[in-house]
C-alpha positions as CSV (number, residue, x, y, z in Angstrom):
1,M,1.7,17.5,2.4
2,T,4.1,14.7,1.4
3,G,1.3,12.8,-0.2
4,I,0.3,15.7,-2.4
5,I,3.9,16.2,-3.5
6,L,4.2,12.5,-4.3
7,L,1.0,12.6,-6.4
8,S,2.1,15.8,-8.2
9,V,5.6,14.3,-9.0
10,Y,4.0,11.1,-10.3
11,V,1.6,12.9,-12.6
12,A,4.4,15.1,-13.9
13,I,6.5,12.0,-14.6
14,F,3.6,10.4,-16.4
15,V,2.9,13.4,-18.6
16,A,6.6,14.1,-19.3
17,S,7.3,10.4,-20.1
18,M,4.3,10.1,-22.5
19,V,5.3,13.2,-24.4
20,A,9.0,12.2,-24.6
21,V,8.3,8.6,-25.7
22,A,5.7,9.7,-28.2
23,W,8.2,12.1,-29.8
24,A,11.0,9.6,-29.8
25,T,8.8,6.9,-31.3
26,K,7.6,9.3,-34.1
27,Q,11.2,10.4,-34.8
28,F,13.1,7.1,-34.7
29,F,10.8,4.1,-34.3
30,T,7.8,4.7,-36.6
31,R,7.0,1.6,-38.6
32,A,4.2,0.5,-40.8
33,D,2.0,-2.4,-39.5
34,Y,-1.6,-3.4,-39.4
35,I,-2.5,-1.1,-36.5
36,S,-0.7,1.9,-38.0
37,L,-2.8,1.5,-41.1
38,K,-6.1,1.6,-39.3
39,T,-8.3,4.6,-40.0
40,V,-10.1,4.3,-36.7
41,T,-8.0,3.5,-33.6
42,F,-9.8,5.5,-30.8
43,G,-12.5,3.3,-29.4
44,D,-11.1,0.2,-31.1
45,E,-9.9,-2.0,-28.3
46,S,-7.9,-4.2,-30.7
47,A,-5.8,-1.2,-31.6
48,V,-4.7,-0.5,-28.0
49,K,-1.6,-2.4,-27.0
50,P,0.5,-2.0,-23.9
51,N,3.4,0.4,-24.6
52,R,6.4,-1.5,-23.2
53,A,8.4,1.7,-22.7
54,A,5.6,3.0,-20.6
55,S,5.6,-0.2,-18.5
56,V,9.3,0.1,-17.9
57,I,9.2,3.8,-17.0
58,S,6.1,3.2,-14.8
59,V,7.9,0.6,-12.7
60,F,11.1,2.6,-12.5
61,A,9.2,5.8,-11.6
62,I,7.5,4.0,-8.6
63,F,10.8,2.6,-7.5
64,A,12.5,6.1,-7.8
65,L,9.7,7.8,-5.8
66,W,10.0,5.0,-3.2
67,A,13.7,5.7,-2.9
68,A,13.4,9.5,-3.1
69,F,10.8,9.8,-0.3
70,T,12.4,7.4,2.1
71,N,15.7,7.5,4.0
72,T,17.5,5.3,1.5
73,S,21.2,4.9,1.2
74,L,21.0,4.3,-2.6
75,P,22.7,6.9,-4.8
76,M,19.5,8.3,-6.3
77,I,17.7,11.7,-6.3
78,K,16.2,12.3,-2.9
79,A,13.6,14.6,-1.5
80,K,14.6,16.9,1.4
81,G,15.3,14.7,4.4
82,P,14.7,15.1,8.1
83,F,17.1,17.1,10.2
84,D,19.5,15.2,12.5
85,G,22.5,16.4,14.4
86,P,23.1,19.0,17.1
87,V,21.0,22.1,17.4
88,E,20.6,24.6,20.3
89,F,18.3,27.4,21.3
90,T,17.9,29.8,24.2
91,Y,15.0,30.5,26.5
92,T,14.4,33.4,28.8
93,A,13.0,32.7,32.3
94,T,11.3,35.6,34.0
95,L,10.4,35.9,37.7
96,P,7.3,37.6,39.0
97,D,9.5,40.6,40.1
98,G,10.5,41.1,36.4
99,S,14.1,39.8,36.7
100,S,15.1,37.4,34.0
101,D,17.8,35.1,33.0
102,D,18.8,33.3,29.8
103,A,19.8,29.7,29.4
104,T,20.8,27.4,26.5
105,V,19.3,24.1,25.6
106,L,21.6,21.7,23.6
107,V,19.6,19.2,21.5
108,L,20.9,16.2,19.7
109,V,18.6,14.7,17.0
110,Y,19.4,11.1,16.1
111,P,18.1,8.7,13.5
112,E,14.9,7.1,14.7
113,D,15.9,3.7,13.5
114,I,19.4,3.7,14.9
115,Q,18.7,0.6,17.0
116,L,17.7,-1.3,13.8
117,T,20.9,-0.5,11.9
118,N,24.3,-1.9,12.4
119,G,27.3,0.3,13.2
120,P,30.9,-0.1,11.9
121,D,31.5,-2.9,14.4
122,G,28.5,-4.9,13.1
123,K,26.5,-4.4,16.3
124,P,23.1,-2.6,16.4
125,G,23.4,1.1,17.0
126,K,22.6,2.7,20.4
127,I,20.6,5.8,21.3
128,P,23.2,8.5,21.9
129,A,23.8,9.8,25.4
130,K,22.9,13.4,26.4
131,R,25.6,15.9,25.6
132,S,27.5,17.3,28.6
133,V,26.7,20.9,29.4
134,E,27.8,23.5,32.0
135,L,24.8,24.6,34.1
136,G,25.8,28.3,34.1
137,D,25.8,30.9,36.9
138,G,22.3,32.4,36.7
139,F,19.1,31.0,38.2
140,A,18.1,29.6,34.7
141,K,20.4,26.6,34.1
142,N,21.5,25.2,30.7
143,D,19.8,21.9,29.6
144,T,20.5,19.1,27.2
145,L,18.3,16.4,25.6
146,V,18.2,13.9,22.8
147,I,15.3,13.6,20.3
148,P,14.7,11.0,17.5
149,R,14.0,12.2,14.0
150,Y,10.2,12.4,13.4
151,G,9.8,12.8,17.1
152,S,9.2,15.7,19.5
153,K,9.8,16.4,23.2
154,L,8.8,18.8,25.9
155,V,11.8,20.6,27.3
156,A,11.6,20.5,31.1
157,V,13.6,23.6,31.5
158,F,12.6,24.2,35.1
159,A,13.7,20.7,36.3
160,N,17.2,21.9,37.1
161,D,16.5,25.7,37.5
162,E,16.7,27.4,40.9
163,F,13.1,28.4,40.6
164,K,10.1,26.2,39.6
165,K,6.7,27.0,38.1
166,S,5.3,27.1,41.6
167,D,7.5,30.1,42.3
168,G,5.8,31.9,39.4
169,V,8.7,31.7,36.9
170,T,7.6,31.7,33.2
171,V,9.3,31.4,29.8
172,T,8.8,34.6,28.0
173,H,11.3,34.4,25.1
174,L,12.7,31.7,22.8
175,N,15.8,32.5,20.8
176,G,15.4,36.1,21.9
177,Q,11.9,36.4,20.5
178,A,8.9,37.2,22.7
179,V,6.4,34.3,22.7
180,A,3.2,33.6,24.6
181,P,1.8,30.2,25.5
182,G,0.5,28.5,22.3
183,E,2.8,30.4,20.0
184,E,5.8,29.1,18.0
185,I,8.8,30.2,16.1
186,A,10.2,28.6,13.0
187,L,13.8,27.3,12.9
188,S,15.6,25.8,10.0
189,E,16.2,22.7,12.2
190,G,12.6,22.3,13.3
191,R,9.7,23.9,15.2
192,L,10.1,25.6,18.6
193,A,7.1,26.5,20.5
194,L,5.5,27.1,23.9
195,T,2.7,24.8,25.0
196,D,-0.5,26.2,26.4
197,K,1.0,25.7,29.8
198,G,4.1,27.5,29.0
199,T,6.6,24.6,28.5
200,P,9.1,24.8,25.7
201,F,8.5,22.2,22.9
202,F,10.8,21.2,20.1
203,E,10.0,19.2,17.0
204,P,12.8,18.5,14.5
205,A,12.1,19.3,10.8
206,T,10.9,16.1,9.0
207,G,11.5,17.2,5.5
208,F,9.5,15.3,2.9
209,R,10.8,11.8,3.5
210,M,8.9,9.1,5.4
211,A,10.1,7.5,8.6
212,R,10.9,3.8,8.5
213,L,7.8,3.1,10.6
214,Y,5.6,4.3,7.8
215,L,7.6,3.3,4.7
216,P,11.1,1.6,4.9
217,A,13.7,2.2,2.2
218,P,13.9,-0.3,-0.7
219,E,17.2,-1.8,0.6
220,V,15.6,-2.3,4.0
221,A,12.7,-4.2,2.4
222,S,15.0,-6.3,0.2
223,N,17.2,-7.2,3.2
224,R,14.2,-8.3,5.1
225,F,13.1,-10.4,2.1
226,L,16.5,-12.2,2.0
227,K,16.3,-12.6,5.8
228,L,12.8,-14.1,5.6
229,N,14.0,-16.5,2.9
230,K,16.9,-17.6,5.1
231,E,15.4,-17.6,8.6
232,G,11.6,-17.7,7.9
233,Y,9.0,-16.1,10.1
234,R,7.1,-17.7,13.0
235,N,8.6,-21.2,12.4
236,F,7.8,-21.2,8.6
237,T,9.8,-20.2,5.6
238,L,8.6,-17.5,3.3
239,L,7.9,-20.1,0.6
240,Q,5.6,-22.0,3.0
241,H,3.8,-18.8,3.9
242,T,3.4,-18.0,0.2
243,W,2.2,-21.4,-0.8
244,A,-0.3,-21.5,2.1
245,S,-2.0,-18.3,0.9
246,L,-1.8,-19.2,-2.8
247,S,-3.3,-22.7,-2.3
248,R,-6.3,-21.2,-0.3
249,V,-6.9,-18.7,-3.1
250,L,-6.7,-21.2,-5.9
251,Y,-9.1,-23.7,-4.1
252,G,-11.6,-20.9,-3.2
253,F,-11.5,-19.5,-6.8
254,L,-11.8,-22.9,-8.5
255,F,-14.8,-23.9,-6.4
256,G,-16.4,-20.5,-6.9
257,A,-15.9,-20.7,-10.7
258,M,-17.2,-24.3,-10.8
259,L,-20.4,-23.3,-9.2
260,G,-20.7,-19.7,-10.3
261,I,-20.3,-20.2,-14.1
262,P,-23.1,-22.8,-14.4
263,L,-25.3,-20.7,-12.1
264,G,-24.7,-17.6,-14.3
265,Y,-25.5,-19.6,-17.4
266,A,-28.7,-20.8,-15.8
267,M,-29.7,-17.3,-14.8
268,G,-29.1,-16.1,-18.3
269,L,-30.9,-18.8,-20.1
270,T,-34.0,-19.7,-18.0
271,N,-36.7,-17.5,-16.5
272,W,-37.2,-19.7,-13.5
273,A,-33.5,-19.8,-12.6
274,R,-33.2,-16.1,-13.0
275,G,-36.2,-15.4,-10.8
276,W,-35.1,-18.0,-8.2
277,F,-31.4,-17.0,-7.9
278,D,-31.4,-13.3,-8.9
279,P,-32.5,-12.1,-5.4
280,I,-29.9,-14.3,-3.7
281,V,-27.1,-13.2,-6.0
282,E,-28.0,-9.5,-5.9
283,F,-28.3,-9.7,-2.1
284,M,-25.0,-11.4,-1.5
285,R,-23.0,-9.5,-4.1
286,P,-22.7,-6.2,-2.2
287,V,-22.0,-8.0,1.1
288,P,-18.2,-7.8,1.8
289,P,-16.6,-11.2,2.4
290,L,-15.0,-9.9,5.5
291,A,-18.5,-9.5,7.1
292,L,-19.0,-13.3,6.7
293,I,-15.9,-14.2,8.8
294,P,-17.8,-14.5,12.1
295,L,-20.4,-16.8,10.5
296,M,-17.7,-18.9,8.9
297,I,-15.9,-19.4,12.2
298,I,-19.2,-20.3,14.0
299,W,-20.3,-22.7,11.2
300,F,-17.1,-24.3,10.1
301,G,-14.6,-23.6,12.9
302,I,-11.2,-21.9,12.7
303,G,-9.5,-24.4,10.4
304,E,-8.8,-24.5,6.7
305,T,-12.4,-25.2,5.8
306,S,-13.8,-21.8,6.9
307,K,-11.0,-20.0,5.1
308,I,-11.6,-21.8,1.8
309,I,-15.4,-21.4,2.0
310,L,-14.9,-17.7,2.6
311,L,-12.8,-17.4,-0.5
312,F,-15.3,-19.6,-2.4
313,L,-18.1,-17.1,-1.5
314,A,-15.9,-14.2,-2.5
315,A,-15.5,-15.6,-6.0
316,L,-18.9,-17.2,-6.4
317,W,-21.1,-14.2,-6.9
318,I,-18.5,-12.5,-9.2
319,M,-18.3,-15.5,-11.5
320,A,-22.1,-15.9,-11.6
321,I,-22.6,-12.3,-12.6
322,A,-19.8,-12.5,-15.2
323,A,-21.4,-15.6,-16.8
324,R,-24.8,-14.1,-16.8
325,S,-23.5,-10.9,-18.4
326,G,-21.7,-13.0,-20.9
327,V,-24.9,-14.7,-21.9
328,S,-26.8,-11.4,-22.0
329,G,-24.2,-10.0,-24.3
330,V,-24.5,-12.6,-27.0
331,A,-25.8,-11.0,-30.2
332,I,-29.3,-12.3,-30.9
333,A,-28.5,-12.3,-34.6
334,K,-26.0,-15.1,-34.1
335,V,-28.6,-17.1,-32.2
336,H,-31.1,-16.7,-35.0
337,A,-28.5,-17.6,-37.6
338,A,-27.7,-20.8,-35.7
339,Y,-31.4,-21.7,-35.4
340,S,-31.9,-21.1,-39.1
341,L,-29.1,-23.6,-39.8
342,G,-30.9,-26.2,-37.8
343,A,-28.9,-26.1,-34.5
344,S,-30.3,-27.6,-31.4
345,K,-30.4,-25.9,-28.0
346,W,-27.3,-27.8,-26.9
347,Q,-25.5,-26.8,-30.1
348,I,-26.6,-23.2,-29.5
349,L,-25.1,-23.4,-26.0
350,L,-21.9,-25.1,-27.1
351,K,-21.2,-23.3,-30.4
352,V,-22.7,-19.8,-29.8
353,I,-23.4,-18.9,-26.2
354,I,-20.3,-20.3,-24.5
355,P,-17.7,-19.0,-27.0
356,N,-19.3,-15.5,-27.0
357,S,-19.6,-15.4,-23.2
358,L,-16.0,-16.4,-22.6
359,P,-14.6,-12.8,-22.7
360,E,-16.9,-11.7,-19.9
361,I,-16.1,-14.9,-17.9
362,F,-12.4,-14.2,-18.2
363,T,-12.9,-10.6,-17.1
364,G,-14.9,-11.9,-14.1
365,A,-12.1,-14.4,-13.3
366,R,-9.5,-11.6,-13.2
367,V,-11.7,-9.6,-10.8
368,A,-12.5,-12.6,-8.7
369,M,-8.9,-13.5,-8.3
370,G,-8.2,-10.0,-7.1
371,V,-11.0,-10.1,-4.6
372,C,-9.8,-13.5,-3.3
373,W,-6.3,-12.2,-2.8
374,G,-7.8,-9.3,-0.8
375,T,-9.9,-11.6,1.2
376,V,-7.2,-14.1,2.1
377,V,-5.4,-11.5,4.2
378,A,-8.4,-11.1,6.4
379,A,-9.2,-14.9,6.4
380,E,-5.8,-15.7,7.8
381,L,-6.4,-13.4,10.7
382,V,-8.2,-16.2,12.5
383,A,-6.0,-18.9,13.9
384,A,-3.8,-19.3,10.9
385,E,-0.4,-20.8,11.5
386,K,1.0,-19.7,8.1
387,G,0.2,-17.5,5.2
388,L,1.1,-14.1,3.8
389,G,-2.0,-12.5,5.4
390,M,-1.0,-13.9,8.8
391,M,2.5,-12.7,8.4
392,I,1.4,-9.2,7.4
393,M,-1.1,-8.9,10.3
394,V,1.3,-10.2,13.0
395,A,4.1,-8.0,11.7
396,A,1.8,-5.0,11.7
397,K,1.1,-5.5,15.4
398,F,4.8,-5.2,16.2
399,Q,5.2,-2.3,13.7
400,L,7.5,-4.3,11.4
401,T,6.7,-2.3,8.4
402,D,9.4,-3.9,6.3
403,I,7.7,-7.4,6.6
404,V,4.4,-5.8,5.8
405,I,5.9,-4.3,2.6
406,V,7.5,-7.6,1.6
407,G,4.1,-9.4,2.1
408,I,2.3,-6.8,0.0
409,I,4.8,-7.0,-2.8
410,L,4.6,-10.8,-2.9
411,I,0.8,-10.7,-3.0
412,G,0.9,-8.1,-5.8
413,V,3.6,-10.0,-7.8
414,I,1.7,-13.3,-7.5
415,G,-1.6,-11.7,-8.4
416,F,0.0,-9.9,-11.3
417,L,1.5,-13.2,-12.6
418,I,-1.9,-14.9,-12.2
419,D,-3.6,-12.1,-14.1
420,I,-1.0,-12.4,-16.9
421,G,-1.7,-16.1,-17.0
422,I,-5.5,-15.6,-17.3
423,R,-5.0,-13.0,-20.0
424,Q,-2.7,-15.3,-21.9
425,L,-5.2,-18.1,-21.6
426,E,-7.9,-15.8,-22.9
427,S,-5.8,-14.9,-25.9
428,W,-5.5,-18.6,-26.7
429,L,-9.1,-19.6,-26.1
430,V,-10.8,-16.4,-27.3
431,P,-8.7,-15.2,-30.2
432,W,-11.7,-13.5,-31.8
433,K,-12.2,-11.1,-28.9
434,G,-12.6,-7.5,-30.2
435,K,-12.7,-8.7,-33.8
436,V,-16.3,-9.8,-34.2
């Protein structure tokens, strides 16, 4: 349910922001330039430029949704949160002879991450003790229990009663309402029900915010980031983990590009090479790199070599296909024109084919880098001492979601910066893209 609400809110923000920015631009920021003078813009890639306002709003919207749907302490708009605090309900115990008695259950719902937060004294919080309660005079005795948010508990009401289930006593009413086993009643504080065996069951209302286990608040992730920078993780600093993963990705990608691009050119230019390598490339392309991990370990061991070769294979086939597509996309009229001017095959390759295939190669490079970053996480599962992937996987085993989030953000930021670098390099080396 929360996921559907998140998606709906995100789409609403997207549409509303687009309409608002378009109106503001038309009213206050309209200017005449080359693009505005174009008669055809839809379908012309050169006329599509990133709207910086959209970029800023997009990042802010994601952050705002992150804060709104987690238990953050930041002063921002928040979705309905989980219930915590005291709540009570009554139950009616009925004997086989028809006599009955009412008792009260006092429940205290506490924050599920209380032990991970510091109190006013600077010490980690403690799970609160059960509230004191008078048992009462009837055969049904009052009870008390504590439940964490996002949790649930069976209420063992017969544990301190005068009569047990073996005596035939049953719970027939909850909060004065008749209920049968398997039925429930709704409370503003949560869900109260009878199990199929007739035991009361209470689940606090969760609202629309996610528990820390599933998604920590932004300040929790930022505090963990600062702590990792200061103290490190598993004997290595965060910088060392980051550089270990980045170096593996760069080595694997560079080796894959160095072999994949010439291989793609060969497949695009010669019949024999295409016939020879096409079955191999098309066979290996759909094979996920993760499926090759066992073979890499068997063939090359558990050291750095197997990890780099795995990343090399992840990039190789993508770069080969990109180079082949680049060659196939060269306009034949340009080749004929070069031949008519007396160009040799090497001149055709250097002056026509390579320049015109570069846009496809750069696109393949961006895709290959993304795949390599996705593969390095799995590659570092095997006997890696350091690396972002290793850090994420180990943290996940101990349910340290904040460390997982920090690792994911770092991978995303580094990948984004690399992508920007590739795009900038493309704009320098291929200034004619989309213009010829």
